[in-house]
C-alpha positions, 0 to 999 in steps of 0.5 A, a space after each residue: 399468447 396463452 397467458 393473455 388468454 388465461 386472463 380472459 379465462 380468469 374473468 370467466 371463472 369469476 362469473 360462475 356465481 352469476 351463472 348459478 343465479 341465472 339458472 335459478 332465475 330462469 327455472 323459476 320464471 319459466 315455471 311461473 310463465 307456464 302457470 300464469 299464461 295458458 297461451 304460453 303454456 300451450 305453445 312453449 316447447 323448449 329453451 335454446 341456449 344461444 349467444 357467446 356464453 353458451 358457445 364458449 366465446 364470451 369474455 368477462 361479462 356474462 350476459 345470456 342470450 336465449 331463444 324461447 322455442 315455440 311449437 310450430 304447425 306444418 310450415 313452409 319458409 317462403 319469400 326467403 331473400 326476396 327483400 335485400 338486404 334482408 337476404 336471410 329473412 323469410 315468411 313462415 307460411 302455415 300449411 296446416 288446415 285451420 280446422 286442425 290448428 289450436 285456438 292458441 295457434 290461431 291467435 299468432 297468425 296473420 295474412 302476408 302477401 295472401 298467405 296465412 303466416 305466423 306473425 313475429 309480432 304476435 308470437 313476441 307478444 305471447 312471450 312478453 305477456 307471459 313474462 310480465 305476468 310471471 315476473 317477480 320484483 325480487 329473488 333470493 339466491 345464496 343469501 343475497 337479494 336481487 332485483 329483476 326488471 324487464 325492458 323491451 327493444 328487440 328481445 325481451 330483456 331481463 335486467 338483474 341487479 344487486 343493490 342497484 348495481 347491474 349483475 347481468 342481463 338475459 335476452 329472451 327472443 322467440 323462435 321456431 325450430 325448423 328442418 330441411 323439410 320446411 324449405 320449399 321444394 325448389 330453394 336455392 338456399 336449401 341447395 346451397 346449404 346441402 352443397 356446403 354441408 356435403 363439402 365440409 362433412 357437416 350434417 344439417 339437422 335443425 335450425 331456427 326461425 327467429 322472431 325479431 322486432 324493430 327491424 326495418 322492412 322486416 314485413 312479418 318475416 323471421 330471420 332464418 339462422 343456422 347457429 347449430 351449424 356454426 357450432 359444428 364448424 367450431 366443434 373441438 376447435 378450442 384454439 379457434 375459440 381462443 382466437 375469437 375471444 382474443 380478437 374480441 378482447 383486443 377490440 374492446 381494449 382498443 375501444 372507439 371505432 374498433 367496437 363497431 366491429 361486431 362479434 359476429 363479424 369476427 366469428 365469421 372471419 375465423 370460421 372461414 379460416 377453419 373451412 380452408 385450413 387443415 385440422 393440425 393448423 388449429 393446434 393450441 401450440 399454433 395459437 400465435 400464428 392462428 391469431 395473427 392470420 385471422 387478424 390479417 384476414 379481418 384487415 383484408 376483408 375490411 380493406 376489400 369491403 367484402 366479408 360474406 356470410 358463411 351460409 348466405 354468400 350474397 350477404 356482405 356483412 361489411 355493408 353494415 359499416 360506414 366507410 369512415 369506420 371501415 377505413 379507421 379500422 383498416 389503419 388500426 389493424 395495419 399498425 398492429 400487424 406492422 408492430 408484430 412484424 417489427 417485434 416478432 412478439 404477438 403480445 406487443 399487439 396488446 401492449 404487454 411488455 415481453 419481459 413481463 411474461 418471459 419464462 412463462 411460455 410453457 403451458 405446463 408448470 415452469 420448472 421455477 414454480 414446480 415443487 419437488 413433489 410435482 416433478 416426482 408425480 409428473 415423472 411417475 405419470 410418464 412411468 405408469 403410462 402404457 408403453 407402445 409394446 403394451 398398446 400393441 399387445 392390447 391391439 393384437 389381442 383385440 384384433 384376434 377377437 374381432 376376427 374370430 367374431 367376424 368369421 364365426 358370428 351370424 352378426 358380423 361387425 360393421 366397425 369396432 373401436 378400442 375404448 376404456 382410455 386406450 387412445 388417451 393412454 390413461 388405461 391400466 392394462 388389466 382389462 381390454 374394452 371395445 365397442 363393436 357396431 353391428 350391421 343390424 339396426 334393430 336395437 331389440 336384437 342386442 340380446 340375440 347378438 350377445 347370445 350368438 357371441 357367447 356361443 362363438 366364444 364357448 366353441 372357439 376360445 378358453 372361455 367357459 360358461 361360468 366365465 361369461 357375464 352378460 348385461 343388456 348391451 355388453 359381454 365380459 369374458 377372458 380371452 387369451 387370459 386377458 379380461 375383455 369387455 365388449 359392447 354391442 352397438 348400432 351406429 346411427 351416425 358416423 359423427 360421434 356428436 350426432 350419434 350422441 344427440 340422436 341417442 339422447 333424443 330417444 332416451 329423453 323421449 321415453 318414460 324411463 330414461 334411466 332404463 333406456 340409457 342403460 340399454 343404449 350405453 354401448 351407443 354412447 361409450 365411444 363418445 364418452 371415450 372421445 371426451 376423455 381423449 380430448 382432455 389436455 395432457 395434464 388432465 390425463 395425468 390426473 386420470 392416470 394417478 386416479 386410476 393407479 390409486 384406484 388399482 392399489 385398493 384391495 376391494 373384493 367386489 367387481 364394481 363396474 362403476 368404480 373406475 368410471 366414477 374416479 376417472 370423472 372425478 379426476 377430470 372434474 378436479 383437473 378442469 376446475 384447476 385449469 379454469 384458474 391457472 395455466 400452471 396447475 400443480 400435479 400434487 395440489 390437484 391430486 390431493 383435491 381429487 382425493 379430498 373429493 373421494 373422501 367426501 364422495 357422498 356429497 359430491 356433484 360433478 357435471 360436465 357441459 360439453 354435450 349438454 347444459 346443466 339445465 338440461 339435467 332433469 331436476 330429480 337427477 340434479 338434486 341427487 347426491 352424490 351426483 357424478 354425471 356421465 359427460 354424454 348422458 345427463 340421465 346417467 348418474 354413475 354413482 346410482 348403483 353404488 352402496 354405502 360399503 363402497 363409500 365407507 371403504 374408499 373414504 377410509 383409503 382416501 383419508 389414509 393417502 391424504 394423511 401421508 401427503 399431510 405428513 410430508 411424504 414424497 415416497 411413491 411406494 408409500 403413497 400408493 402402497 396397496 390398502 387395506 391389507 388382505 388380512 384386514 379385508 378378510 376379517 370383515 368378509 366371513 363369506 370369503 375363504 382366505 387364499 393359502 399355500 402361496 408360491 412365488 417365483 420368477 418365470 419367463 413371460 413375454 406379455 406386457 400385460 398382467 394376467 391371471 389363470 384360475 384352474 377351478 370353477 370359482 364363484 363371482 366373489 372369488 373371481 372378484 378377489 383374484 382380480 383385485 389381488 392381481 391389481 394390487 400386486 401389479 401396483 406394488 411391482 410397479 412401485 418397486 420398479 419406480 424406486 429402483 429401475 435397475 432392480 434384479 429379478 431376485 430382488 423383485 422376488 424378495 420384495 414380492 415375498 415381503 409384500 405377500 407377508 404383509 398382506 396375509 399376516 402383517 409380518 414381512 419377515 416371515 420365512 417361506 418354505 422351499 418346495 419343488 411344486 410348480 405354479 400349475 399345482 395351484 388353483 390360481 396363478 397371477 402373472 405380472 410383467 417386469 419392465 425391460 425383461 422377458 420375465 414376470 413375477 408369478 404368484 400362485 395360491 389355492 382358494 
């Protein structure tokens, strides 16, 4: 089934240029509509991206459905469900006194049943007039010319053509955004909704009142639509979305009376199964079973002539079909299910010969298609994935820290969560990150909370005042010899998606969204981490390779954005490849990632899981480089990065790409730390070179890399020490990858060679024996050895 679905994804990929054209037309048109129509300008509020494309349910075509949201006065929904079968339609009664209404609002009112209500016909006329005044006959995009016209039936339809060939259509439908307060005090629909949402753990925030035309017996009413709740039901149910697209594809492929089954009916059938099936049922590995079960549910519903709407249970969607259509589709579905029962092959339903896809059932790259380097990189990813013991140690130390703060702080933790790639196991065990939610709902008190935590740490841990680094919402410090970064956050909603929406609404309302975003980073960091954790395993492998490569770069500065930039570039690169094929190559995608790093200054990476690219403010969208935070469209994570960073990592990416280009398949060479310390110090006159090195093997039970600094260093020295620890750890892992059974003495010998190359490019330089201990040096770096209660210790003075 996966390969059938991938054919649909390929069609969607082919339509990406159409999406760019659509966005360009829409932006241009809305600006002109506001300029040409004062009524539209006064009433227009926003665009709502509805329809199958923006729901992730579209097939190969790319027609776009939009609701143009208008500002609404004080409104009550009345007469909802009074005129069956339009159960989901109601009047919008205006409660605002006439003297408080604008002249533009007065023009869209009409009297219905003795009430002053908004007229769907009049608001539709406002939209149509604005479109007609603003519409341009032709537009140029990427060197091509496109003709634009419009037609009207129910929506206002923009028709876009190239050389008289249809490219796509855009449906524009006027609507108003509602909330629960817009229902009358006693409303059966409202009560049903609240019970439904409570039962399934969904929060209802807003919904739409949509203006439709040419609907029989509409009598001035609006359709009350809960599209956002449907999206909540399908949220993170990628398998369910695949089932919907496959069922639509099967319908279209069959044609005839099968096409009488509307996409919304298919969507409702699948949503009903989501509501009764456990989370683990909707696993991509269970795609065949989910598809067959939903096909059976559709057949049963048609046979019983009863498939009711999710939110309007009295609304039977099958009543819209005549008996002949129903009977023919029941027979068609019964034959398909019988064919599956007989063959056991779900692809037979689509008329695909089983032999055609035999051997390509693994969503990973089949062995027959893998190159040697793909296998090497995939195995290497398994090797660098944090072990269970490492994760347990990280958790144990985090628990100790949180316990300390709970006991001693004046701001007790309400809840806390490990972040920084912990759940996805994409982190490098050199730092621990967590977000702590406090019971204080006053955002202005964050500074007080962090100051209080600093006092607790100074009195109850090894941290010194110079070790503590505070931002608007975080605190960095050593704890149990491990670098920690903790975020203080306020939890506005236990649902991460709802939390993100509330925070982003607040950020975008302000005059300085960047500053608000910085201050509220903590409230968004768990949602960002959840986004990473939700990626496919292949994407996580590319993140691991990116993080490991990043860790091998010796850079004297602690650039906070460094790891985030590379992780997001890795995700973007992997997502692009997964859109094209089910069998992505580790080598190919990692090389593409390095090419993006090589050309970082011109990159543009935007994720649309939490927002649309069109939601990104224009002044952000045109920035380069642009690597947008997946949960905050105003946060370009490259914003504070300087030219020196770009130059350094461009050179390093080029070096690694040259190794790939030469045919190198040696992990130790590909990930050998760069640049050498002696080269770095040539350009950093303010840094004093480490000296008096001491290396040895010591008892070491920890599974994490750690450092001890026995003096009061400045920020430059601390940054250099952390980066030397990173590259030393990388090199030790490289050695262990090459020779898993290596002895501790061989590790020590290889460690000496590495340090020789780092400090003067002479790996054969002899080391003097000494009776001095590591405690006699200013700095000690400790790197655990796999499978041994020992570590490589490197000490030096600075």
